[in-house]
N, CA, C and O atoms as a MOPAC input file, in Angstrom:
PM7 MOZYME 1SCF
protein

 N    -12.90400 1    -9.38300 1     9.85200 1
 C    -12.22900 1   -10.12100 1     8.87000 1
 C    -12.82200 1   -11.18700 1     8.25200 1
 O    -12.62300 1   -12.11200 1     9.04000 1
 N    -13.43200 1   -11.61700 1     7.31400 1
 C    -13.61200 1   -12.44000 1     6.93500 1
 C    -12.77000 1   -14.26600 1     7.28400 1
 O    -11.69900 1   -14.30700 1     7.89000 1
 N    -13.40000 1   -15.45600 1     6.84300 1
 C    -11.82300 1   -16.55900 1     6.91900 1
 C    -11.92600 1   -16.66700 1     5.46800 1
 O    -12.72000 1   -16.20000 1     4.65200 1
 N    -10.55700 1   -17.66500 1     5.35100 1
 C    -10.32500 1   -17.00200 1     3.12300 1
 C    -11.35700 1   -18.09000 1     2.43800 1
 O    -11.47200 1   -17.95900 1     1.21900 1
 N    -11.96300 1   -18.92700 1     2.92300 1
 C    -13.15100 1   -19.63000 1     1.77000 1
 C    -14.15300 1   -18.86300 1     2.08700 1
 O    -15.02300 1   -18.81900 1     1.21700 1
 N    -14.44900 1   -17.89200 1     3.54700 1
 C    -15.92900 1   -17.20600 1     3.30700 1
 C    -15.60300 1   -16.04900 1     2.50800 1
 O    -16.50300 1   -15.54400 1     1.83700 1
 N    -14.56600 1   -15.61200 1     2.48900 1
 C    -14.33000 1   -14.45700 1     1.59700 1
 C    -14.37300 1   -14.33600 1     0.21100 1
 O    -14.90200 1   -13.41800 1    -0.41500 1
 N    -13.57700 1   -15.66400 1    -0.40500 1
 C    -13.61300 1   -16.42300 1    -1.18200 1
 C    -14.64800 1   -16.66500 1    -2.21400 1
 O    -14.61100 1   -16.63800 1    -3.44500 1
 N    -15.80600 1   -16.96700 1    -1.14800 1
 C    -17.06600 1   -17.56100 1    -1.79900 1
 C    -17.44300 1   -16.09000 1    -2.08300 1
 O    -16.86500 1   -15.55700 1    -3.03000 1
 N    -17.98900 1   -15.65200 1    -1.65500 1
 C    -18.42000 1   -13.72800 1    -1.83800 1
 C    -17.90100 1   -13.55800 1    -3.22900 1
 O    -18.49700 1   -13.18300 1    -4.23900 1
 N    -16.87600 1   -13.85600 1    -3.08700 1
 C    -15.53400 1   -12.45200 1    -4.21900 1
 C    -16.17800 1   -13.35300 1    -5.31500 1
 O    -16.76000 1   -12.80300 1    -6.25000 1
 N    -16.08200 1   -15.10200 1    -5.22500 1
 C    -16.91200 1   -15.80800 1    -6.41700 1
 C    -18.17200 1   -15.62000 1    -7.15500 1
 O    -18.34000 1   -15.82800 1    -8.35700 1
 N    -19.22200 1   -15.11500 1    -6.11800 1
 C    -20.15000 1   -14.80100 1    -6.00700 1
 C    -20.22900 1   -13.17300 1    -7.52800 1
 O    -20.76100 1   -12.80500 1    -8.57600 1
 N    -19.42200 1   -12.89700 1    -6.66500 1
 C    -19.79500 1   -11.23600 1    -7.25500 1
 C    -19.11800 1   -11.23200 1    -8.59000 1
 O    -19.55000 1   -10.52800 1    -9.50300 1
 N    -17.68200 1   -12.28300 1    -8.78000 1
 C    -17.24900 1   -12.28400 1    -9.96900 1
 C    -18.72500 1   -12.96200 1   -11.24400 1
 O    -18.87900 1   -12.44500 1   -12.35100 1
 N    -19.67300 1   -14.22500 1   -10.69400 1
 C    -20.57700 1   -14.76600 1   -11.39900 1
 C    -21.82900 1   -13.87900 1   -11.47000 1
 O    -22.35400 1   -13.40600 1   -12.47800 1
 N    -22.06100 1   -13.80000 1   -10.65000 1
 C    -22.94700 1   -11.91000 1   -11.16500 1
 C    -22.56200 1   -11.04800 1   -12.19300 1
 O    -23.36200 1   -10.72300 1   -13.07000 1
 N    -21.44600 1   -10.66100 1   -12.16500 1
 C    -20.79700 1    -9.78500 1   -12.92700 1
 C    -20.73000 1   -10.63700 1   -15.03600 1
 O    -21.12400 1   -10.33600 1   -16.16300 1
 N    -20.13300 1   -11.49900 1   -14.49000 1
 C    -20.05500 1   -12.61300 1   -16.06000 1
 C    -21.84400 1   -12.88000 1   -16.78200 1
 O    -22.13600 1   -13.12200 1   -17.95400 1
 N    -22.78500 1   -12.72000 1   -15.57100 1
 C    -23.82800 1   -13.08400 1   -16.05300 1
 C    -24.68600 1   -11.27600 1   -16.28500 1
 O    -25.71900 1   -11.31700 1   -16.95200 1
 N    -24.35900 1   -10.19500 1   -15.88600 1
 C    -24.55400 1    -9.75000 1   -16.29900 1
 C    -25.71300 1    -8.85000 1   -15.25900 1
 O    -26.42300 1    -7.89600 1   -15.57700 1
 N    -25.57900 1    -9.62500 1   -13.79200 1
 C    -26.88100 1    -9.85000 1   -13.23800 1
 C    -26.54000 1    -8.36100 1   -12.59000 1
 O    -27.50800 1    -7.81100 1   -12.06400 1
 N    -25.57200 1    -7.80800 1   -12.57000 1
 C    -25.37700 1    -6.55800 1   -11.39200 1
 C    -25.65000 1    -4.67200 1   -12.56100 1
 O    -24.84900 1    -4.32200 1   -13.42800 1
 N    -26.77600 1    -3.96500 1   -12.21800 1
 C    -26.92000 1    -3.13200 1   -12.51700 1
 C    -25.48900 1    -2.09600 1   -12.33300 1
 O    -24.45800 1    -2.23100 1   -11.67500 1
 N    -25.96000 1    -1.09000 1   -13.19500 1
 C    -25.01600 1    -0.15600 1   -13.40100 1
 C    -25.35200 1     0.72800 1   -12.01200 1
 O    -24.22300 1     1.19500 1   -11.86700 1
 N    -25.98600 1     1.18400 1   -11.08900 1
 C    -26.12200 1     1.39900 1   -10.34400 1
 C    -25.46400 1     1.21600 1    -9.19200 1
 O    -25.12100 1     2.18400 1    -8.51400 1
 N    -25.14900 1    -0.33100 1    -8.74800 1
 C    -24.61500 1    -0.75400 1    -8.08800 1
 C    -23.26600 1    -1.38600 1    -8.58900 1
 O    -22.52400 1    -1.55300 1    -7.62000 1
 N    -22.70500 1    -1.78600 1    -9.74200 1
 C    -22.18900 1    -1.38700 1   -10.02700 1
 C    -20.74000 1    -1.35700 1    -9.26800 1
 O    -20.26800 1    -2.36100 1    -8.73300 1
 N    -20.14700 1    -0.19100 1    -9.28600 1
 C    -18.93500 1     0.34400 1    -8.36900 1
 C    -19.08300 1    -0.40600 1    -7.33300 1
 O    -18.23100 1    -1.26000 1    -7.08900 1
 N    -20.58700 1    -0.17700 1    -6.23000 1
 C    -19.92200 1    -1.18200 1    -4.98300 1
 C    -19.53800 1    -2.46500 1    -5.30000 1
 O    -18.45800 1    -2.80200 1    -4.81600 1
 N    -19.95000 1    -3.04300 1    -5.78200 1
 C    -19.42900 1    -5.14500 1    -6.45600 1
 C    -18.24300 1    -4.87100 1    -6.77700 1
 O    -17.31600 1    -5.60000 1    -6.42200 1
 N    -18.05400 1    -3.75100 1    -7.52100 1
 C    -16.38100 1    -4.20400 1    -7.33800 1
 C    -15.23100 1    -3.17900 1    -6.53200 1
 O    -14.00100 1    -3.22500 1    -6.54600 1
 N    -15.97200 1    -2.44600 1    -5.98100 1
 C    -15.68200 1    -2.08700 1    -4.16700 1
 C    -15.14000 1    -3.11900 1    -3.77000 1
 O    -13.93900 1    -3.36300 1    -3.65100 1
 N    -16.62600 1    -4.17000 1    -3.41500 1
 C    -15.84100 1    -4.99600 1    -2.28400 1
 C    -15.65500 1    -6.03500 1    -2.80500 1
 O    -15.31600 1    -6.88200 1    -1.97800 1
 N    -15.74200 1    -6.58300 1    -4.31200 1
 C    -14.69000 1    -7.62800 1    -4.70100 1
 C    -13.45200 1    -7.16300 1    -5.00400 1
 O    -12.67700 1    -7.89800 1    -5.61600 1
 N    -12.94400 1    -5.42300 1    -4.48900 1
 C    -11.47400 1    -5.50800 1    -4.35600 1
 C    -10.67600 1    -5.62400 1    -2.32000 1
 O     -9.56500 1    -5.87600 1    -1.85400 1
 N    -11.81400 1    -5.32900 1    -1.83600 1
 C    -11.67600 1    -5.38500 1    -0.42900 1
 C    -11.44400 1    -6.98800 1    -0.09500 1
 O    -10.67600 1    -7.37500 1     0.78500 1
 N    -12.33700 1    -7.97300 1    -1.05100 1
 C    -12.03900 1    -9.14100 1    -0.77100 1
 C    -10.54100 1    -9.69400 1    -1.03400 1
 O     -9.86300 1   -10.53000 1    -0.43600 1
 N    -10.29500 1    -8.87200 1    -2.19600 1
 C     -8.99700 1   -10.05900 1    -3.30300 1
 C     -8.24500 1    -9.36600 1    -1.91600 1
 O     -8.28000 1   -10.20400 1    -1.01500 1
 N     -7.58700 1    -8.11500 1    -1.47400 1
 C     -6.93500 1    -7.81400 1    -0.39500 1
 C     -7.22900 1    -8.69600 1     0.94300 1
 O     -6.46600 1    -9.41300 1     1.59100 1
 N     -8.25400 1    -8.46800 1     1.07800 1
 C     -8.37200 1    -9.75100 1     2.68400 1
 C     -7.69700 1   -11.00300 1     2.46900 1
 O     -6.83600 1   -11.35900 1     3.27300 1
 N     -8.12300 1   -12.02200 1     1.03300 1
 C     -7.37400 1   -13.06000 1     0.51900 1
 C     -6.00000 1   -12.86700 1     0.42500 1
 O     -5.33500 1   -13.56500 1     1.19000 1
 N     -5.34400 1   -12.04200 1    -0.36900 1
 C     -3.89500 1   -11.82200 1    -0.56800 1
 C     -3.17600 1   -11.52100 1     1.02900 1
 O     -2.05200 1   -11.75200 1     1.47400 1
 N     -4.46200 1   -10.87200 1     1.64800 1
 C     -3.32000 1   -10.97600 1     2.95600 1
 C     -3.67400 1   -12.13400 1     4.15800 1
 O     -3.19000 1   -12.03300 1     5.28600 1
 N     -4.48100 1   -13.12300 1     3.80700 1
 C     -4.23900 1   -14.19400 1     4.28200 1
 C     -3.08200 1   -15.49500 1     3.83500 1
 O     -2.21500 1   -16.23500 1     4.29900 1
 N     -3.69300 1   -15.18800 1     2.78300 1
 C     -2.49600 1   -15.89000 1     1.61000 1
 C     -1.06600 1   -15.36700 1     2.59600 1
 O     -0.94300 1   -15.96000 1     3.66700 1
 N     -0.57800 1   -14.86900 1     2.43900 1
 C      0.65500 1   -14.10700 1     2.45400 1
 C      0.89300 1   -14.38700 1     4.19900 1
 O      1.91300 1   -15.06000 1     4.34800 1
 N      0.37100 1   -14.12200 1     5.24000 1
 C     -0.10400 1   -13.94300 1     6.51600 1
 C      0.34800 1   -15.96700 1     6.94800 1
 O      1.14100 1   -16.43400 1     7.76600 1
 N     -0.55500 1   -16.62500 1     5.99600 1
 C     -0.10100 1   -18.18600 1     6.19500 1
 C      1.35900 1   -18.66800 1     5.64400 1
 O      1.95600 1   -19.48000 1     6.35000 1
 N      1.96500 1   -18.23700 1     4.46100 1
 C      2.63400 1   -18.48300 1     3.80200 1
 C      4.48200 1   -18.00800 1     4.65100 1
 O      5.57700 1   -18.56000 1     4.55500 1
 N      3.88000 1   -16.41500 1     5.63100 1
 C      5.13100 1   -16.47800 1     6.51000 1
 C      5.17600 1   -17.71300 1     7.99900 1
 O      6.17200 1   -18.09800 1     8.61200 1
 N      3.65600 1   -18.10000 1     8.23300 1
 C      3.53200 1   -18.51600 1     9.60100 1
 C      4.16800 1   -20.02600 1     9.24600 1
 O      4.74100 1   -20.72500 1    10.08200 1
 N      3.97200 1   -20.36800 1     7.94300 1
 C      4.44200 1   -22.18300 1     7.08600 1
 C      5.97200 1   -22.00500 1     6.97100 1
 O      6.70400 1   -22.97800 1     7.14800 1
 N      6.58000 1   -20.52300 1     6.61700 1
 C      8.12500 1   -20.86900 1     6.65600 1
 C      8.23400 1   -20.52300 1     7.87900 1
 O      8.61700 1   -21.60700 1     8.31900 1
 N      8.18400 1   -19.69400 1     8.97800 1
 C      8.50300 1   -19.93100 1    10.09800 1
 C      8.64700 1   -21.36200 1    10.94400 1
 O      9.60800 1   -21.54200 1    11.69200 1
 N      7.61600 1   -22.34800 1    10.76000 1
 C      7.24000 1   -23.58200 1    11.28300 1
 C      8.61700 1   -23.98400 1    10.66100 1
 O      9.61400 1   -24.08500 1    11.37600 1
 N      8.65400 1   -24.24000 1     9.14900 1
 C      9.46000 1   -25.27900 1     8.72800 1
 C     10.82300 1   -24.63100 1     8.53600 1
 O     11.70900 1   -25.47700 1     8.42000 1
 N     11.36300 1   -23.01800 1     8.44900 1
 C     12.79600 1   -22.92900 1     9.49900 1
 C     12.61000 1   -22.87600 1    10.97000 1
 O     13.28000 1   -21.99400 1    11.50700 1
 N     11.70500 1   -23.75800 1    11.94000 1
 C     12.18700 1   -24.02700 1    13.00900 1
 C     12.53700 1   -25.28300 1    12.80000 1
 O     13.42600 1   -25.77900 1    13.49200 1
 N     11.95000 1   -25.95100 1    11.89100 1
 C     12.53000 1   -27.66500 1    11.43600 1
 C     13.69000 1   -28.41400 1    11.46800 1
 O     14.06500 1   -29.54000 1    11.79700 1
 N     14.21900 1   -27.15900 1    10.90600 1
 C     15.60300 1   -26.52600 1    10.64700 1
 C     16.37100 1   -26.71300 1    11.37700 1
 O     17.46800 1   -27.27100 1    11.34400 1
 N     15.95500 1   -26.36000 1    11.90900 1
 C     16.86400 1   -25.83700 1    13.35700 1
 C     16.69200 1   -26.65700 1    14.59100 1
 O     17.00200 1   -26.53400 1    15.77600 1
 N     16.19700 1   -27.37300 1    13.99600 1
 C     15.88500 1   -28.66000 1    15.11600 1
 C     17.02200 1   -30.00300 1    14.76200 1
 O     17.40600 1   -30.81400 1    15.60500 1
 N     17.41700 1   -29.98300 1    13.33300 1
 C     18.54800 1   -30.79700 1    12.53900 1
 C     19.06600 1   -30.77200 1    13.09600 1
 O     20.16700 1   -31.29900 1    12.93900 1

């Protein structure tokens, strides 16, 4: 699994290529599939980070 910034940069590059029409029909499916994987990774990282932050904040509330 890549870190968030690396995955996001790769995803942005794919989107740029698609928007510019630089992706041939022959590789379009693989690019869309890869973009889907990267989106799933980024969402997972964000979800895990959010859960961890909530735990930390919850722990701070208990200390007060």
